[in-house]
C-alpha positions in Angstrom: 0.8 40.3 38.8 3.1 37.9 36.9 2.2 34.3 37.2 -1.5 34.6 36.5 -3.9 36.0 33.9 -4.7 39.7 34.2 -8.4 40.5 34.0 -10.3 43.7 33.4 -11.2 43.7 37.1 -7.5 43.9 37.9 -7.0 46.7 35.4 -10.0 48.6 36.8 -8.7 48.3 40.4 -5.2 49.6 39.5 -6.5 52.4 37.4 -9.2 53.4 40.0 -12.0 53.2 37.5 -15.0 50.9 36.9 -14.8 47.7 34.8 -17.3 49.3 32.4 -14.8 52.1 31.7 -12.0 49.6 31.1 -14.3 47.7 28.8 -15.1 50.8 26.9 -11.5 51.7 26.5 -10.4 48.3 25.4 -13.2 48.0 22.9 -13.0 51.7 21.8 -16.6 52.4 22.8 -18.4 55.0 24.9 -17.2 58.3 26.2 -14.0 58.2 28.1 -11.6 61.1 28.8 -8.2 61.0 27.0 -6.4 61.0 30.3 -8.4 57.9 31.5 -8.0 56.2 28.2 -4.3 56.6 28.2 -4.0 55.4 31.8 -6.0 52.3 31.2 -4.1 51.4 28.0 -0.8 52.0 29.7 -1.7 49.7 32.6 -3.1 47.0 30.3 0.2 46.9 28.4 2.4 47.0 31.5 0.5 44.2 33.2 0.4 42.0 30.0 -3.4 42.0 29.6 -4.6 39.4 27.0 -8.2 39.7 25.8 -10.4 36.6 26.3 -11.7 36.2 22.8 -13.6 33.1 23.7 -15.7 35.0 26.3 -16.1 37.9 23.9 -17.3 35.6 21.2 -19.9 34.1 23.6 -21.1 37.6 24.5 -21.3 38.8 20.9 -22.5 35.4 19.5 -19.6 35.6 17.0 -16.4 33.8 16.7 -14.4 36.4 14.7 -13.3 33.6 12.4 -13.6 33.5 8.6 -13.3 30.4 6.5 -11.4 30.5 3.2 -11.9 27.5 0.9 -9.7 27.1 -2.2 -8.9 24.1 -4.5 -5.2 24.7 -4.5 -3.4 27.2 -2.4 -0.1 26.5 -4.3 -1.8 28.1 -7.3 -0.2 31.6 -7.4 -3.5 33.2 -8.5 -5.6 31.6 -5.7 -2.9 32.2 -3.0 -2.6 35.9 -4.0 -6.4 36.3 -3.5 -6.3 34.4 -0.2 -3.5 36.7 1.0 -5.5 39.8 0.2 -8.5 38.3 2.1 -6.5 37.3 5.1 -4.8 40.7 5.3 -8.1 42.5 5.1 -9.8 40.5 7.8 -6.8 40.4 10.1 -6.9 44.2 10.0 -10.6 44.0 11.1 -9.9 41.8 14.1 -10.7 38.4 12.5 -8.8 35.1 12.2 -8.8 33.2 8.9 -8.9 29.4 8.5 -7.7 28.3 5.0 -8.9 24.9 3.6 -7.6 23.2 0.5 -10.0 20.9 -1.4 -7.6 19.6 -4.1 -10.4 19.9 -6.7 -12.3 17.1 -4.9 -16.1 17.4 -4.4 -16.0 15.3 -1.1 -13.3 17.5 0.4 -15.2 20.7 -0.7 -18.4 19.5 1.0 -16.5 18.4 4.1 -14.7 21.7 4.4 -18.0 23.6 4.2 -19.6 21.4 6.8 -16.6 21.6 9.2 -16.3 25.3 9.0 -20.0 25.9 9.5 -20.0 23.5 12.5 -17.1 25.5 13.9 -19.4 28.5 13.7 -17.2 30.7 11.5 -18.8 34.0 10.9 -18.5 33.9 7.1 -17.2 31.8 4.2 -15.1 32.9 1.2 -14.6 30.5 -1.8 -11.6 31.2 -3.9 -11.5 29.4 -7.3 -13.0 26.0 -8.0 -16.4 25.0 -9.1 -19.5 23.5 -7.5 -23.2 22.8 -7.7 -25.4 25.7 -6.4 -27.1 23.1 -4.1 -24.0 23.1 -2.0 -25.0 26.5 -0.6 -27.4 24.6 1.7 -24.5 23.0 3.5 -23.3 26.2 5.2 -26.5 26.5 7.2 -27.1 30.2 6.7 -23.5 31.4 7.1 -22.8 34.5 4.9 -20.8 33.5 1.8 -18.9 35.2 -1.1 -17.6 33.3 -4.1 -14.5 34.7 -5.9 -13.5 33.3 -9.3 -15.8 30.3 -8.7 -17.8 28.5 -11.3 -21.4 27.2 -10.8 -23.4 24.8 -12.9 -26.2 27.4 -13.0 -26.3 30.8 -14.7 -27.8 32.6 -11.7 -26.6 31.1 -8.4 -28.3 32.3 -5.2 -25.2 34.0 -3.7 -22.8 36.8 -4.2 -20.1 36.2 -6.8 -17.0 38.4 -7.4 -15.3 37.6 -10.7 -14.0 38.8 -14.0 -16.0 38.2 -17.2 -14.5 34.9 -18.4 -16.3 35.0 -21.7 -15.1 38.6 -22.4 -11.5 37.7 -21.4 -11.5 34.7 -23.9 -13.1 36.9 -26.5 -10.5 39.7 -26.1 -7.7 37.2 -26.1 -9.0 35.6 -29.3 -9.5 39.0 -30.9 -5.9 39.9 -30.2 -4.7 36.7 -31.8 -6.8 37.5 -34.9 -5.4 41.0 -35.1 -1.9 39.5 -34.9 -2.6 37.3 -37.9 -3.6 33.9 -36.4 -6.1 31.7 -38.2 -6.0 28.4 -36.3 -6.5 28.9 -32.6 -6.9 26.4 -29.8 -8.1 26.9 -26.2 -6.3 25.4 -23.3 -8.4 25.2 -20.1 -8.5 23.5 -16.8 -12.2 23.8 -16.0 -15.1 22.4 -18.0 -17.2 25.4 -17.1 -14.7 27.7 -18.7 -14.7 25.6 -21.8 -18.5 25.9 -21.9 -18.3 29.7 -21.7 -15.8 29.8 -24.5 -17.7 27.5 -26.8 -21.0 29.3 -26.3 -19.6 32.9 -26.3 -16.6 34.5 -27.9 -15.6 31.7 -30.3 -19.1 31.4 -31.7 -19.2 35.2 -32.2 -15.8 35.3 -33.8 -16.6 32.4 -36.2 -19.8 34.2 -37.2 -18.0 37.5 -37.8 -15.1 36.1 -39.8 -16.9 34.4 -42.7 -15.4 32.6 -45.7 -13.0 30.4 -43.7 -10.6 33.2 -42.8 -10.6 32.1 -39.2 -10.7 28.5 -37.9 -11.4 27.4 -34.4 -9.5 24.2 -33.9 -10.7 21.3 -31.9 -10.4 22.4 -28.3 -7.4 21.3 -26.3 -9.2 20.4 -23.1 -7.6 20.0 -19.6 -10.2 19.3 -16.9 -9.3 18.9 -13.2 -8.7 17.2 -10.9 -5.2 16.7 -12.3 -3.2 13.5 -12.3 -0.1 15.7 -12.9 0.7 19.4 -12.4 -1.2 21.5 -14.9 2.0 22.7 -16.5 3.0 19.1 -17.3 -0.4 18.1 -18.5 -0.8 21.2 -20.8 2.7 20.5 -22.3 1.6 17.0 -23.1 -1.8 18.0 -24.5 -0.3 20.7 -26.8 2.4 18.3 -27.9 0.0 15.6 -28.8 -2.2 18.1 -30.6 0.8 19.2 -32.7 2.2 15.7 -33.2 -1.2 14.6 -34.6 -0.6 17.0 -37.5 -3.1 19.7 -36.5 -2.5 23.2 -37.6 -2.0 25.7 -34.8 -0.8 29.3 -34.8 -2.5 30.7 -31.7 -3.3 29.5 -28.2 -5.6 31.0 -25.6 -4.5 29.5 -22.2 -6.9 29.9 -19.3 -4.0 30.4 -16.8 -0.3 31.3 -16.9 0.8 27.8 -15.8 -1.0 26.2 -18.7 0.6 28.7 -21.0 4.0 27.7 -19.7 3.3 24.1 -20.5 2.3 25.1 -24.0 5.4 27.2 -24.4 7.6 24.2 -23.4 5.8 21.9 -26.0 6.3 24.4 -28.7 10.0 25.1 -28.0 10.7 21.3 -27.8 9.5 21.1 -31.4 11.6 24.1 -32.6 8.5 26.3 -33.0 9.1 30.0 -32.4 6.7 31.4 -29.9 5.6 34.9 -30.8 6.3 34.4 -34.5 5.0 31.0 -35.7 2.6 30.4 -32.8 1.3 33.2 -30.6 0.1 32.7 -27.0 -2.3 34.7 -24.8 -2.8 33.6 -21.2 -5.0 34.7 -18.3 -3.9 35.8 -14.8 -0.8 38.0 -15.5 1.0 36.5 -12.6 4.8 36.5 -12.1 4.9 33.4 -14.2 4.0 35.4 -17.3 7.0 37.7 -16.9 9.6 35.0 -16.1 9.9 32.9 -19.3 11.6 33.8 -22.6 9.7 34.9 -24.5 7.6 36.7 -22.0 3.9 35.9 -22.1 1.1 38.2 -23.1 -1.4 37.8 -20.4 -4.7 39.3 -19.1 -4.5 41.2 -15.9 -7.4 40.2 -13.6 -6.6 42.6 -10.8 -6.2 40.2 -7.9 -6.2 43.0 -5.4 -9.6 44.2 -6.4 -11.0 40.6 -6.5 -9.9 40.1 -3.0 -10.8 43.6 -1.7 -14.3 43.7 -3.2 -15.0 40.1 -1.9 -13.8 40.9 1.6 -15.7 44.2 1.7 -18.9 42.5 0.6 -18.6 39.8 3.2 -17.8 42.3 6.0 -20.9 44.3 5.1 -23.0 41.2 5.4 -21.5 40.4 8.8 -22.1 43.9 10.1 -25.7 44.1 8.7 -26.7 40.6 9.5 -27.7 40.0 5.8 -26.9 37.7 2.9 -26.4 39.2 -0.5 -26.8 37.9 -4.0 -25.7 39.0 -7.5 -22.4 39.5 -9.2 -19.6 42.0 -8.9 -17.5 42.1 -12.2 -13.9 43.3 -12.0 -12.6 44.8 -15.2 -9.6 43.2 -17.0 -6.9 44.4 -19.3 -4.4 42.8 -21.7 -0.7 43.1 -20.9 0.9 42.4 -24.3 4.4 41.0 -24.4 6.7 38.9 -26.6 4.4 35.9 -27.0 2.2 37.9 -29.4 4.5 40.7 -30.4 7.5 38.6 -31.3 11.0 39.1 -30.0 11.8 42.8 -29.6 15.2 44.1 -30.9 
């Protein structure tokens, strides 16, 4: 039958069964004997049968497509989550469409509209930040937000994330335990800065009375970036030091930011791990490459992706939309940037 598309009618005629039987075999439904199932599958493979997903989508009123929206797929953390999501949904018979927004609100809104108009079955947001009102743009498409920041405390959607305030608190506590007294925060998102200012640092300042601990003026890096975040963080930390500010500890909200801080410190002859200690967040490969290696908080990318994918799949199968928050635990992976160089 080479030279034309093979249909289930052709497979049924060759196998000597009904089209309904062929359909049940190919879709793994109904009761079919093992002998018949094996014969249908063998003929389908031999004749080069290719499923018509467009027709199937029309029958099921589903496209079997998932939209993944991220501000920067070149970011190791975001791309790792996107890979987990794509692997999961590919294994469940879906195709993923990944969109970059480059931290631009107009591109974010455009991506949501375009994917919704293309009738994707579900949307996954990886990273970034947005107003809760943007949820209306997706026109009822089930959504899950992973490591995404909102301008409201209780957005009407399902969020999968770590506890940012707890991570900053734990990083700060570690620096205090290691003897730091002048700590700066290096962040890329204003919403992370808000969480830090109103959570862990306030608690730490209150618990360490008598001036034993000082929270320096924040080193703030807010996207979208004019330069790569590593370059901007290097400049910000350098300017902070050149202005004569005391600094013996840095909490970096991301490994790339920590690398920029590391470069700024080394350029000024400051020993990282001894004179200034650094704790970053993400525990990507970037934390293990530099010398000294970086203490970083493991956020468990595999679990962020898996729990987000499972939650969306459940919505798709049940025809529902869920709200709330799934919190993935974190842990500190301590290395040379807080322990000092090891013999």
